[in-house]
C-alpha positions as CSV (number, residue, x, y, z in Angstrom):
1,M,33.9,21.7,-1.8
2,A,33.1,22.1,1.9
3,N,30.2,19.9,3.1
4,Q,28.4,22.8,4.9
5,L,27.2,26.1,3.5
6,P,28.8,29.2,5.1
7,V,25.6,30.0,7.0
8,S,25.6,28.2,10.3
9,S,22.4,27.9,12.4
10,R,20.3,25.3,14.1
11,F,17.2,24.2,12.1
12,E,14.1,26.2,13.0
13,P,10.9,25.4,11.1
14,G,9.9,29.0,10.7
15,L,13.3,30.2,9.5
16,P,14.9,29.6,6.0
17,F,17.1,26.5,6.2
18,D,20.0,28.2,4.4
19,S,22.4,26.0,6.3
20,L,21.1,22.8,4.7
21,P,24.2,20.6,4.5
22,L,25.7,19.8,1.1
23,L,26.0,16.3,-0.3
24,P,27.3,13.7,0.3
25,P,25.8,13.3,3.7
26,Q,28.2,13.1,6.7
27,A,26.6,9.9,7.9
28,D,27.0,6.1,7.5
29,I,24.9,5.5,4.4
30,E,26.2,2.0,3.9
31,S,25.3,0.4,7.2
32,R,24.7,-3.3,7.3
33,A,20.9,-2.8,7.3
34,I,21.1,-0.4,4.3
35,L,23.3,-2.7,2.3
36,R,21.1,-5.7,3.0
37,K,18.0,-3.8,2.0
38,T,19.8,-2.5,-1.1
39,T,20.4,-6.0,-2.3
40,L,16.7,-6.9,-1.9
41,A,15.5,-3.7,-3.7
42,A,17.9,-4.2,-6.5
43,R,16.8,-7.8,-7.0
44,A,13.2,-6.8,-7.1
45,L,13.9,-4.1,-9.7
46,S,15.9,-6.5,-11.8
47,E,12.9,-8.9,-11.8
48,L,10.6,-6.1,-12.7
49,K,12.8,-5.1,-15.6
50,S,12.9,-8.7,-16.9
51,I,9.2,-9.2,-16.6
52,G,8.5,-5.9,-18.4
53,A,10.7,-7.0,-21.3
54,L,8.4,-10.0,-21.8
55,I,5.7,-7.7,-23.3
56,P,6.6,-7.1,-26.9
57,N,4.8,-3.8,-27.2
58,Q,6.2,-1.6,-24.5
59,E,3.5,1.0,-25.2
60,I,1.2,-1.4,-23.2
61,L,3.3,-0.5,-20.1
62,V,4.0,3.1,-20.9
63,G,0.4,3.8,-21.7
64,T,-1.2,2.6,-18.5
65,I,1.0,2.2,-15.4
66,P,2.3,5.8,-15.5
67,L,-1.4,6.9,-15.3
68,L,-1.7,4.9,-12.1
69,E,1.4,6.6,-10.8
70,A,0.0,10.0,-11.8
71,Q,-3.3,9.5,-10.0
72,V,-1.7,8.4,-6.8
73,S,1.2,10.9,-6.8
74,S,-1.4,13.7,-7.2
75,E,-3.4,12.2,-4.4
76,I,-0.4,12.5,-2.1
77,E,-0.7,16.3,-2.7
78,N,-4.5,16.1,-2.0
79,I,-5.3,16.4,-5.7
80,I,-8.1,13.8,-5.9
81,T,-9.3,12.2,-9.1
82,T,-10.2,8.6,-9.9
83,N,-8.4,6.2,-12.2
84,D,-11.6,5.8,-14.2
85,K,-11.8,9.5,-14.9
86,L,-8.2,9.7,-15.7
87,F,-8.2,6.7,-18.1
88,R,-11.3,8.2,-19.9
89,A,-9.7,11.6,-20.1
90,A,-6.4,10.1,-21.5
91,A,-8.5,8.6,-24.3
92,N,-9.7,12.0,-25.3
93,E,-7.7,14.9,-23.9
94,K,-10.0,17.4,-25.6
95,S,-12.9,16.2,-23.5
96,E,-14.1,18.2,-20.5
97,A,-12.4,17.0,-17.3
98,D,-12.3,18.4,-13.8
99,S,-9.2,20.3,-12.6
100,A,-7.9,17.4,-10.6
101,T,-8.0,15.0,-13.5
102,K,-6.3,17.5,-15.7
103,E,-3.5,17.9,-13.2
104,A,-3.0,14.2,-13.0
105,L,-2.9,14.0,-16.8
106,R,-0.2,16.7,-16.8
107,Y,1.8,14.6,-14.3
108,A,1.6,11.6,-16.6
109,R,2.6,13.7,-19.6
110,A,5.5,15.2,-17.6
111,L,6.7,11.6,-16.7
112,R,6.5,10.5,-20.3
113,D,8.2,13.6,-21.7
114,G,11.0,13.3,-19.1
115,Y,11.4,9.7,-20.2
116,V,11.7,10.7,-23.8
117,D,14.2,13.5,-22.9
118,L,16.6,11.0,-21.3
119,G,17.3,9.7,-24.8
120,S,19.0,13.0,-25.7
121,R,20.2,14.6,-22.5
122,P,21.1,13.5,-18.9
123,L,19.0,14.2,-15.9
124,N,19.7,17.6,-14.3
125,M,17.9,20.5,-12.7
126,N,16.7,21.7,-16.1
127,T,14.9,18.4,-16.4
128,A,13.2,19.2,-13.1
129,V,12.2,22.6,-14.5
130,R,10.6,21.1,-17.6
131,V,8.8,18.5,-15.5
132,C,7.5,21.1,-13.1
133,Q,6.4,23.3,-16.0
134,T,4.3,20.5,-17.5
135,I,2.8,19.6,-14.1
136,R,1.8,23.1,-13.3
137,N,1.0,24.2,-16.9
138,A,2.9,27.4,-16.3
139,E,6.3,29.0,-16.8
140,V,8.6,27.8,-14.0
141,T,12.0,29.0,-12.7
142,L,14.0,28.4,-9.6
143,R,12.8,30.3,-6.6
144,T,14.3,33.8,-6.4
145,R,12.1,35.4,-3.7
146,P,11.7,34.5,0.0
147,G,8.4,33.6,1.5
148,T,7.9,29.9,0.5
149,K,6.9,27.8,3.5
150,V,5.7,24.2,4.0
151,A,2.8,23.8,6.4
152,D,1.0,20.9,7.9
153,G,-2.0,20.0,5.8
154,V,-4.2,19.6,8.8
155,T,-3.1,22.2,11.4
156,G,-1.6,24.8,9.1
157,K,1.4,24.9,11.3
158,I,4.7,25.8,9.5
159,I,6.9,22.7,9.6
160,Y,9.6,23.7,7.2
161,T,11.0,26.8,5.5
162,P,13.3,26.0,2.6
163,P,16.5,27.9,1.9
164,D,15.8,31.3,0.3
165,D,19.2,33.1,0.3
166,P,20.0,33.3,-3.4
167,G,23.6,32.3,-2.9
168,A,22.8,29.4,-0.7
169,L,20.0,28.2,-3.1
170,Q,22.3,28.3,-6.1
171,A,25.1,26.5,-4.2
172,L,22.7,23.8,-3.2
173,V,21.4,23.3,-6.7
174,R,24.9,23.1,-8.1
175,N,25.8,20.6,-5.4
176,W,22.7,18.5,-6.1
177,E,23.7,18.2,-9.7
178,A,27.3,17.5,-8.9
179,Y,26.3,14.6,-6.6
180,L,23.8,13.4,-9.2
181,H,26.6,13.1,-11.9
182,G,29.6,12.5,-9.6
183,A,31.6,9.3,-9.4
184,E,30.1,8.6,-6.0
185,E,30.7,5.0,-4.9
186,A,27.3,4.6,-3.2
187,D,24.9,2.3,-4.8
188,P,22.5,4.1,-7.2
189,L,19.5,3.1,-5.1
190,I,21.1,4.7,-2.0
191,K,21.9,7.8,-4.1
192,M,18.3,8.0,-5.3
193,A,17.1,8.2,-1.7
194,I,19.7,10.9,-0.8
195,L,18.9,12.9,-4.0
196,H,15.2,12.8,-3.3
197,Y,15.6,14.1,0.2
198,Q,17.9,16.9,-0.9
199,F,15.6,17.9,-3.8
200,E,12.6,18.2,-1.4
201,A,14.7,20.0,1.2
202,I,16.0,22.5,-1.4
203,H,12.4,22.9,-2.6
204,P,13.6,24.7,-5.7
205,F,10.1,25.7,-6.9
206,T,7.3,27.6,-5.3
207,D,4.9,24.7,-6.0
208,G,5.0,21.2,-7.5
209,N,8.2,20.0,-5.8
210,G,6.8,16.8,-4.4
211,R,5.4,15.6,-7.7
212,T,8.4,16.7,-9.6
213,G,10.7,14.9,-7.1
214,R,8.8,11.7,-7.5
215,I,9.1,11.8,-11.3
216,L,12.8,12.4,-11.0
217,N,13.1,9.2,-8.9
218,I,11.8,7.1,-11.7
219,L,13.8,9.0,-14.4
220,Y,17.0,8.5,-12.3
221,L,16.4,4.7,-12.1
222,I,16.0,4.6,-15.9
223,Q,19.1,6.7,-16.4
224,E,21.1,4.3,-14.2
225,G,19.8,1.3,-16.3
226,L,17.8,-0.1,-13.4
227,L,14.5,0.3,-15.3
228,K,13.8,0.3,-19.0
229,V,10.5,2.2,-19.0
230,P,8.8,4.4,-16.4
231,V,6.6,1.7,-14.8
232,L,7.6,1.7,-11.2
233,Y,4.4,2.6,-9.3
234,L,6.4,4.1,-6.4
235,S,3.7,6.6,-5.3
236,R,1.5,3.8,-4.2
237,Y,3.8,2.9,-1.4
238,I,4.3,6.5,-0.4
239,L,0.5,7.1,-0.3
240,Q,0.0,4.0,1.9
241,N,2.8,5.1,4.2
242,R,2.4,8.9,3.8
243,A,2.8,9.7,7.5
244,D,6.1,7.9,7.6
245,Y,7.3,9.6,4.4
246,Y,6.9,13.1,5.9
247,R,8.1,12.0,9.4
248,L,11.3,10.5,8.0
249,L,12.0,13.5,5.8
250,R,11.7,15.8,8.8
251,A,14.0,13.4,10.8
252,V,16.8,13.9,8.3
253,T,16.4,17.6,8.5
254,E,16.2,17.8,12.3
255,D,18.4,14.9,13.4
256,H,20.4,13.8,10.3
257,A,18.6,10.4,10.6
258,W,19.7,9.2,7.2
259,E,19.6,5.4,7.8
260,A,15.8,5.3,8.5
261,W,15.1,7.5,5.5
262,I,17.2,5.4,3.1
263,L,15.7,2.2,4.5
264,Y,12.2,3.6,3.9
265,I,13.0,4.4,0.2
266,L,14.6,1.1,-0.4
267,D,11.6,-0.7,1.1
268,A,9.4,1.4,-1.2
269,I,11.4,0.3,-4.2
270,E,11.4,-3.4,-3.2
271,Q,7.7,-3.5,-2.4
272,T,6.6,-1.5,-5.3
273,A,8.8,-3.4,-7.8
274,Q,7.3,-6.7,-6.6
275,W,3.7,-5.3,-6.8
276,T,4.3,-3.9,-10.3
277,S,5.9,-7.1,-11.5
278,R,2.8,-9.1,-10.4
279,R,0.6,-6.6,-12.2
280,I,2.6,-6.6,-15.4
281,F,2.7,-10.4,-15.4
282,A,-1.1,-10.4,-15.1
283,I,-1.5,-7.8,-17.9
284,R,0.6,-10.1,-20.1
285,E,-1.6,-13.0,-19.3
286,L,-4.8,-11.1,-19.8
287,A,-3.5,-9.7,-23.2
288,E,-2.8,-13.2,-24.4
289,H,-6.1,-14.5,-23.1
290,T,-8.0,-11.6,-24.8
291,R,-6.1,-12.2,-28.1
292,E,-7.1,-15.9,-28.1
293,F,-10.7,-15.0,-27.3
294,V,-11.0,-12.4,-30.1
295,I,-9.4,-14.8,-32.6
296,G,-11.9,-17.4,-31.6
297,K,-15.0,-15.1,-31.6
298,A,-14.2,-12.5,-34.2
299,E,-11.2,-13.6,-36.3
300,D,-12.3,-11.5,-39.3
301,I,-11.5,-8.3,-37.4
302,Y,-8.5,-9.5,-35.4
303,S,-5.1,-7.9,-35.7
304,R,-2.3,-7.6,-33.1
305,E,-2.5,-3.8,-33.4
306,L,-6.2,-3.8,-32.5
307,V,-5.8,-6.0,-29.4
308,D,-2.7,-4.2,-28.3
309,L,-4.6,-0.9,-28.4
310,L,-7.1,-2.3,-25.8
311,F,-4.1,-2.6,-23.4
312,I,-2.4,0.7,-24.3
313,R,-5.6,2.5,-23.2
314,P,-8.3,1.0,-21.1
315,Y,-10.7,3.4,-22.8
316,V,-10.5,4.0,-26.6
317,V,-12.3,6.1,-29.1
318,I,-12.9,5.5,-32.8
319,Q,-10.0,7.7,-33.8
320,D,-7.6,5.5,-31.7
321,V,-8.5,2.5,-33.8
322,V,-8.1,4.5,-37.0
323,Q,-4.6,5.6,-36.0
324,S,-3.4,2.2,-34.7
325,T,-4.8,0.0,-37.5
326,G,-5.0,2.3,-40.5
327,V,-8.7,1.5,-41.2
328,T,-11.4,4.0,-42.0
329,R,-13.6,5.5,-39.3
330,Q,-16.5,3.4,-40.5
331,T,-14.5,0.2,-40.3
332,A,-13.1,1.2,-36.9
333,S,-16.6,1.8,-35.6
334,R,-17.6,-1.7,-36.8
335,Y,-14.6,-3.2,-35.1
336,L,-15.5,-1.6,-31.8
337,K,-19.1,-2.6,-32.0
338,R,-18.1,-6.2,-32.7
339,L,-15.9,-6.2,-29.6
340,V,-18.8,-4.9,-27.6
341,N,-21.0,-7.6,-29.0
342,I,-18.6,-10.4,-28.0
343,G,-18.2,-8.9,-24.5
344,V,-14.7,-7.5,-24.6
345,L,-15.6,-3.9,-24.6
346,V,-18.5,-1.8,-23.1
347,E,-19.7,1.3,-24.8
348,H,-20.1,4.5,-22.7
349,R,-21.4,7.9,-23.6
350,V,-20.3,10.9,-21.6
351,G,-21.9,14.1,-23.0
352,N,-21.3,14.0,-26.7
353,E,-18.3,11.7,-26.4
354,K,-18.4,7.9,-27.0
355,Y,-15.9,5.8,-25.2
356,F,-15.3,2.0,-25.4
357,G,-14.0,0.6,-22.1
358,H,-12.2,-2.6,-21.4
359,P,-13.8,-3.8,-18.1
360,K,-11.5,-6.8,-17.4
361,F,-8.4,-4.6,-18.0
362,L,-9.8,-1.8,-15.9
363,E,-10.6,-4.2,-13.1
364,L,-7.1,-5.6,-13.2
365,L,-5.5,-2.1,-13.2
366,M,-7.6,-0.7,-10.4
367,G,-7.9,-3.8,-8.2
368,E,-5.8,-4.6,-5.2
369,D,-4.7,-8.1,-6.5
370,S,-3.4,-9.2,-9.8
371,T,-6.2,-11.5,-10.9
372,F,-8.8,-11.1,-13.6
373,P,-12.0,-13.0,-14.6
374,R,-11.5,-15.0,-17.7
375,Y,-13.7,-14.9,-20.8
376,T,-16.2,-17.7,-21.2
377,V,-16.5,-19.3,-24.6
């Protein structure tokens, strides 16, 4: 396949970029700097995968860190909620939550559903459609009409107009999938950076492309065996370096500046993997510390399932305990009150809802460092 679509024109922000080049890029994507950074990023990911495997109950990871990713990925799109609201809403999705919190919850659900889907089908554009549908809570199809434009969030100035010629759009989507599954010799981490740029440049949906693309990044790493579960908190790096993220995306579009973009993504992977590893190691330590404390203070109610639940969800409700331990509601209520009395949980009432929060775990999840105050006997 030719590496350039039939339409030939210089990029202009206000005009559809139907001449977006096909993949693979006609650039040196394996420069010395890129290969060196790829090695560092791969090492950090490998360490993250190993540390995550040390936690016997993987639901502890899947139940919490994706919520952090959901909150921050939504914030990149100026959808602002707090982790506290999000954790509370995750404990009871029937509760009343503001629209931003509901959107972030849908992101977390889309990530989890995409992870489950990988068990039965490979990543493709249909995965992206399903992810975007969940995020937007609406029927989603590939764009078929012109008019979609990307504007600067502050000035409102048009900075990019994605391809809208139907033939060009279809060719770009087919090419993206072919590159995704092709026997390309580039390292998977380099391919992820390239695929992410191209997905954002194709902009296949009228809305939700950024969040969908960030979920696809994590799913791709799982598909390639570089992660076991979706715990890479990649959006944290992007939010902290958001101006560079958009600047480097534009530089690829305008100047084919692939090296700087790939290095940015590789650094995001390395830094995020290291941060997430520290956080998971601390979660493991706190879980063991909490287990020992509960055995020492309330051995009569202790079970591994009960303590694990406190790390699967930072906020729990009575029904969570019923489902995880198999006890009656009355017994579950007694367990939670006992955990409150010994200082592990704190009871909260929001409207008619009663939640039991785990303060030390919440502090660990939401803090900047990976430390936690220990229980005092």
